[in-house]
N, CA, C and O of each residue as an XYZ file, in Angstrom:
400
protein
N     -64.300    -61.022   -167.536
C     -64.651    -59.851   -168.804
C     -65.044    -58.527   -168.618
O     -64.818    -57.447   -169.164
N     -65.826    -59.016   -167.502
C     -66.477    -57.622   -166.906
C     -65.795    -56.499   -166.642
O     -66.103    -55.344   -166.940
N     -64.169    -57.185   -165.650
C     -63.476    -56.008   -164.961
C     -63.053    -54.884   -166.699
O     -63.174    -53.661   -166.765
N     -62.715    -55.544   -167.519
C     -61.898    -55.329   -169.197
C     -63.318    -54.317   -169.511
O     -63.122    -53.141   -169.818
N     -64.354    -54.709   -169.438
C     -65.828    -53.733   -170.103
C     -65.520    -52.347   -169.131
O     -65.168    -51.314   -169.701
N     -65.717    -52.386   -167.161
C     -65.663    -51.225   -166.615
C     -64.731    -50.501   -166.780
O     -64.913    -49.285   -166.726
N     -63.321    -51.093   -167.055
C     -62.062    -50.185   -167.288
C     -62.228    -49.171   -168.350
O     -61.905    -47.983   -168.348
N     -62.746    -49.822   -169.172
C     -63.135    -48.772   -170.927
C     -63.940    -47.909   -170.690
O     -63.839    -46.741   -171.065
N     -64.919    -48.416   -169.979
C     -66.456    -47.014   -169.412
C     -65.590    -46.276   -168.606
O     -65.660    -45.051   -168.702
N     -64.604    -46.882   -167.653
C     -64.084    -45.760   -167.175
C     -63.469    -44.531   -167.637
O     -63.784    -43.381   -167.330
N     -62.386    -44.995   -168.554
C     -61.645    -44.571   -169.181
C     -62.589    -43.563   -170.099
O     -62.391    -42.349   -170.056
N     -63.610    -44.125   -170.917
C     -64.219    -43.318   -171.987
C     -65.184    -42.236   -171.092
O     -65.936    -41.542   -171.777
N     -65.227    -42.029   -169.577
C     -65.943    -41.278   -169.074
C     -65.333    -40.273   -168.421
O     -65.871    -39.280   -167.931
N     -63.725    -40.680   -168.432
C     -62.705    -40.019   -167.894
C     -62.354    -38.508   -169.232
O     -62.329    -37.283   -169.113
N     -62.098    -39.642   -170.625
C     -61.799    -38.549   -171.983
C     -63.071    -37.452   -172.080
O     -62.958    -36.322   -172.555
N     -64.467    -38.106   -171.454
C     -65.398    -37.366   -171.640
C     -64.963    -36.019   -170.862
O     -64.257    -35.158   -171.386
N     -65.406    -35.951   -169.708
C     -65.444    -35.381   -168.917
C     -63.772    -34.024   -169.272
O     -63.841    -32.811   -169.076
N     -62.945    -34.519   -169.615
C     -61.750    -33.742   -170.337
C     -62.044    -32.896   -170.954
O     -61.882    -31.688   -170.778
N     -62.705    -33.682   -172.076
C     -62.894    -32.391   -173.478
C     -64.206    -31.790   -173.118
O     -64.347    -30.777   -173.803
N     -65.268    -31.989   -172.303
C     -66.120    -31.018   -171.687
C     -65.175    -29.737   -171.098
O     -65.219    -28.670   -171.709
N     -64.452    -29.850   -170.080
C     -64.107    -29.371   -169.398
C     -62.959    -28.794   -170.238
O     -62.587    -27.811   -169.597
N     -62.271    -28.891   -171.253
C     -61.245    -27.826   -172.132
C     -62.128    -27.258   -172.951
O     -61.757    -26.191   -173.438
N     -63.433    -27.737   -173.321
C     -64.285    -26.725   -174.216
C     -64.586    -25.734   -173.538
O     -64.344    -24.656   -174.081
N     -65.158    -25.696   -172.251
C     -65.742    -25.063   -171.426
C     -64.498    -23.777   -170.827
O     -64.613    -22.564   -170.648
N     -63.405    -24.681   -170.658
C     -62.241    -23.315   -170.220
C     -61.984    -22.532   -171.750
O     -61.883    -21.316   -171.909
N     -61.934    -23.249   -172.474
C     -62.209    -22.361   -173.786
C     -62.820    -21.339   -174.391
O     -62.291    -20.561   -175.185
N     -64.245    -21.333   -173.920
C     -65.328    -20.525   -174.107
C     -64.972    -19.681   -173.353
O     -65.028    -18.561   -173.860
N     -64.442    -19.719   -171.826
C     -64.506    -18.702   -170.727
C     -63.046    -17.768   -171.365
O     -62.947    -16.541   -171.341
N     -62.323    -18.449   -171.746
C     -61.165    -17.906   -172.035
C     -61.268    -15.944   -172.963
O     -60.717    -14.849   -172.856
N     -62.487    -16.701   -173.899
C     -62.780    -15.600   -175.119
C     -63.588    -14.513   -174.415
O     -64.750    -14.697   -174.051
N     -62.958    -13.438   -174.250
C     -63.914    -11.858   -173.399
C     -64.461    -11.926   -174.129
O     -64.278    -12.900   -174.860
N     -65.731    -10.773   -174.540
C     -66.665    -10.203   -175.457
C     -65.539     -8.942   -175.435
O     -65.400     -8.511   -176.580
N     -64.850     -8.360   -174.628
C     -63.765     -7.364   -175.076
C     -62.763     -7.081   -175.579
O     -62.266     -5.955   -175.573
N     -62.030     -8.676   -176.413
C     -61.164     -9.340   -176.838
C     -61.714     -9.135   -178.729
O     -60.833     -9.047   -179.583
N     -62.453     -9.110   -178.925
C     -62.408     -9.432   -180.210
C     -63.411     -8.269   -180.861
O     -64.580     -8.366   -180.490
N     -63.081     -7.088   -181.863
C     -63.900     -6.398   -182.328
C     -63.654     -5.686   -183.651
O     -62.530     -5.549   -184.135
N     -64.794     -5.236   -184.210
C     -64.851     -5.209   -185.764
C     -65.308     -4.022   -186.045
O     -66.446     -3.691   -185.711
N     -64.189     -2.927   -186.934
C     -64.377     -1.996   -186.695
C     -63.849     -1.100   -187.492
O     -62.863     -1.621   -188.015
N     -63.983     -0.085   -187.836
C     -63.061      1.190   -189.007
C     -62.421      2.054   -188.027
O     -62.680      2.389   -186.871
N     -61.221      2.380   -189.120
C     -59.922      3.372   -188.477
C     -60.645      4.636   -188.716
O     -61.576      4.757   -189.512
N     -60.186      5.510   -188.022
C     -60.723      6.421   -188.242
C     -59.873      7.688   -188.224
O     -60.373      8.713   -188.689
N     -58.566      7.715   -187.704
C     -57.211      8.273   -187.017
C     -56.151      7.489   -186.808
O     -56.329      6.523   -186.065
N     -55.210      7.638   -187.221
C     -53.976      6.997   -186.876
C     -52.924      8.147   -186.563
O     -52.589      9.062   -187.316
N     -52.477      7.878   -185.247
C     -50.928      8.571   -185.089
C     -49.669      7.859   -184.684
O     -49.585      6.999   -183.807
N     -48.653      8.351   -185.475
C     -47.346      7.267   -185.292
C     -46.670      7.730   -184.083
O     -46.506      8.937   -184.266
N     -46.219      7.426   -183.011
C     -45.320      7.037   -182.630
C     -43.941      6.210   -182.316
O     -43.618      5.410   -183.194
N     -43.119      6.303   -181.212
C     -41.738      5.985   -181.438
C     -41.642      4.259   -181.843
O     -40.894      3.701   -182.646
N     -42.710      3.686   -180.946
C     -43.161      2.039   -180.850
C     -43.851      1.681   -181.826
O     -43.433      0.767   -182.537
N     -44.948      2.246   -182.072
C     -45.960      1.879   -183.487
C     -47.039      3.037   -183.437
O     -46.939      4.202   -183.052
N     -48.091      2.331   -183.949
C     -49.187      3.436   -184.183
C     -50.070      3.220   -183.503
O     -50.509      2.121   -183.164
N     -50.471      4.378   -183.194
C     -52.155      4.776   -181.848
C     -52.992      5.578   -183.010
O     -52.683      6.631   -183.568
N     -54.358      4.598   -183.232
C     -55.238      4.817   -183.808
C     -56.882      4.573   -183.311
O     -57.177      3.804   -182.396
N     -57.713      5.240   -183.958
C     -58.859      5.028   -182.926
C     -60.064      4.183   -184.163
O     -59.961      4.324   -185.382
N     -61.345      3.175   -183.347
C     -61.787      2.586   -184.415
C     -62.859      2.624   -183.908
O     -63.095      2.699   -182.703
N     -63.753      2.567   -184.951
C     -65.328      2.939   -184.551
C     -66.083      1.642   -184.734
O     -66.170      1.256   -185.900
N     -66.780      0.718   -183.571
C     -67.845     -0.201   -184.188
C     -68.646     -0.295   -184.328
O     -69.270      0.728   -184.042
N     -69.612     -1.577   -184.916
C     -71.003     -1.209   -184.991
C     -71.657     -0.687   -184.251
O     -72.819     -0.609   -184.650
N     -71.494     -0.289   -183.371
C     -72.512     -0.028   -182.359
C     -72.186      1.703   -182.168
O     -72.971      2.454   -181.588
N     -71.557      1.919   -182.461
C     -70.512      3.246   -183.123
C     -69.847      4.045   -181.778
O     -70.066      5.215   -181.465
N     -68.858      2.944   -180.982
C     -68.166      3.099   -179.888
C     -67.041      3.151   -180.317
O     -66.485      2.246   -180.938
N     -66.434      4.544   -179.949
C     -65.071      4.568   -180.674
C     -63.588      3.523   -179.737
O     -64.019      3.006   -178.706
N     -62.494      3.310   -179.931
C     -61.655      2.710   -179.129
C     -60.151      2.845   -179.143
O     -59.607      2.198   -180.038
N     -59.410      3.498   -178.398
C     -58.009      4.266   -178.855
C     -57.576      2.366   -178.699
O     -57.966      1.515   -177.901
N     -56.395      2.293   -180.148
C     -55.918      0.997   -180.022
C     -54.216      1.507   -180.293
O     -53.902      2.653   -180.615
N     -53.198      0.306   -180.066
C     -52.113      0.470   -180.498
C     -51.593     -0.676   -181.332
O     -51.710     -1.714   -180.681
N     -51.161     -0.849   -182.305
C     -49.885     -1.595   -182.858
C     -48.916     -1.321   -183.665
O     -48.887     -0.204   -184.182
N     -48.059     -2.137   -183.908
C     -46.996     -1.841   -184.355
C     -46.722     -1.593   -185.853
O     -45.645     -1.096   -186.183
N     -47.881     -2.000   -186.999
C     -48.268     -1.709   -187.857
C     -49.199     -0.745   -188.127
O     -50.266     -0.618   -187.525
N     -48.728      0.070   -189.203
C     -49.768      1.560   -189.658
C     -50.607      0.415   -190.494
O     -50.326     -0.432   -191.341
N     -52.209      1.002   -189.552
C     -53.691      0.516   -190.890
C     -53.861      1.597   -191.277
O     -53.344      2.627   -190.846
N     -54.682      1.461   -192.221
C     -55.407      2.204   -193.530
C     -56.656      2.971   -193.208
O     -57.757      2.567   -193.581
N     -56.473      4.196   -192.442
C     -57.523      5.159   -192.567
C     -58.718      4.608   -193.522
O     -58.530      4.538   -194.736
N     -60.168      4.153   -192.836
C     -61.055      4.177   -193.539
C     -61.590      2.413   -194.048
O     -62.423      1.945   -194.824
N     -60.611      1.896   -193.141
C     -60.617      0.172   -194.071
C     -61.369      0.000   -192.838
O     -61.606      0.946   -192.087
N     -61.809     -1.388   -192.582
C     -62.071     -2.144   -192.153
C     -61.595     -3.460   -191.417
O     -61.568     -4.502   -192.072
N     -61.147     -3.464   -189.833
C     -60.406     -4.115   -189.776
C     -61.237     -5.606   -188.924
O     -62.465     -5.657   -188.862
N     -60.582     -6.424   -188.488
C     -60.967     -7.293   -187.117
C     -60.112     -7.301   -186.252
O     -58.967     -7.654   -186.535
N     -60.489     -6.881   -184.881
C     -59.170     -6.884   -183.923
C     -59.131     -7.737   -182.740
O     -60.196     -8.345   -182.637
N     -58.288     -8.016   -181.792
C     -58.022     -9.030   -181.601
C     -57.333     -8.548   -180.009
O     -56.123     -8.585   -180.233
N     -57.479     -8.216   -178.858
C     -56.565     -7.480   -177.714
C     -56.792     -7.447   -176.312
O     -57.892     -7.544   -175.766
N     -55.491     -7.278   -175.663
C     -56.770     -6.778   -174.405
C     -56.570     -5.622   -173.962
O     -55.506     -5.110   -174.311
N     -57.484     -4.810   -173.061
C     -57.110     -3.549   -172.947
C     -56.557     -3.193   -171.829
O     -56.440     -4.082   -170.985
N     -56.148     -2.059   -171.553
C     -55.122     -2.147   -170.879
C     -55.935     -2.074   -169.379
O     -57.100     -2.473   -169.372
N     -55.316     -1.552   -168.064
C     -55.632     -1.226   -167.145
C     -56.724     -0.783   -166.272
O     -57.409     -1.162   -165.321
N     -56.523      0.344   -167.175
C     -57.661      1.334   -167.295
C     -58.783      1.333   -168.070
O     -59.529      2.284   -167.835
N     -59.117      0.643   -168.846
C     -59.691      0.053   -169.829
C     -59.687      1.735   -171.260
O     -60.555      2.414   -171.809
N     -58.584      1.692   -171.262
C     -58.623      3.482   -172.235
C     -58.016      3.054   -173.518
O     -58.023      3.632   -174.605
N     -57.430      1.799   -173.129
C     -56.709      1.750   -174.967
C     -56.223     -0.261   -174.859
O     -55.813     -0.915   -173.900
N     -56.501     -0.641   -176.195
C     -56.735     -1.814   -176.283
C     -55.249     -2.002   -177.415
O     -55.023     -1.404   -178.467
N     -54.544     -2.905   -176.812
C     -53.396     -3.169   -176.981
C     -53.506     -4.848   -178.416
O     -53.869     -5.962   -178.039
N     -53.207     -4.625   -179.526
C     -53.645     -5.403   -180.041
C     -52.835     -6.283   -180.491
O     -51.799     -5.946   -181.063
N     -53.167     -7.512   -180.311
C     -52.288     -8.586   -180.332
C     -52.687     -9.448   -181.865
O     -52.031    -10.489   -181.857
N     -53.086     -9.401   -182.469
C     -53.659     -9.525   -183.674
C     -54.506     -8.699   -184.658
O     -55.687     -8.594   -184.327
N     -54.159     -8.118   -185.750
C     -55.085     -6.958   -186.832
C     -55.284     -7.662   -188.458
O     -54.385     -8.011   -189.222
N     -56.416     -7.711   -188.620
C     -56.914     -8.795   -189.480
C     -57.887     -7.542   -190.197
O     -58.956     -7.179   -189.707
N     -57.187     -6.871   -191.660
C     -57.845     -6.391   -192.756
C     -58.690     -7.497   -193.258
O     -58.364     -8.646   -193.557
N     -60.277     -6.692   -193.300
C     -61.603     -7.567   -193.143
C     -61.735     -7.303   -194.577
O     -61.467     -6.160   -194.944
N     -62.179     -8.341   -195.631
C     -62.422     -8.282   -197.020
C     -63.564     -7.652   -197.412
O     -64.521     -8.425   -197.402
N     -63.924     -6.146   -197.876
C     -65.087     -6.017   -198.851
C     -65.108     -6.188   -199.989
O     -64.169     -6.518   -200.714
N     -66.634     -5.894   -200.376
C     -66.558     -6.309   -201.577
C     -67.748     -5.371   -202.373
O     -67.946     -5.519   -203.579
């Protein structure tokens, strides 16, 4: 009977370490630079999509690229990586924030 209890203890410890490991991995994947909320202030159309500027709550302006046109003056939540030169954000997800 003691072997059976030890087996379940080891199995539960392994599961616990796996859960903790995956949660730490998910936290480390989320970069502060990847998620921003800001207001669109300027939009230019290109052949492949739209280049626009967003100003966040710290009054920092980011140049962004997305395939769909955002509305000027609207507040958006955006997610995406910066370019290699950190000059532009290539947006993966763009979601208009609800304002009341």
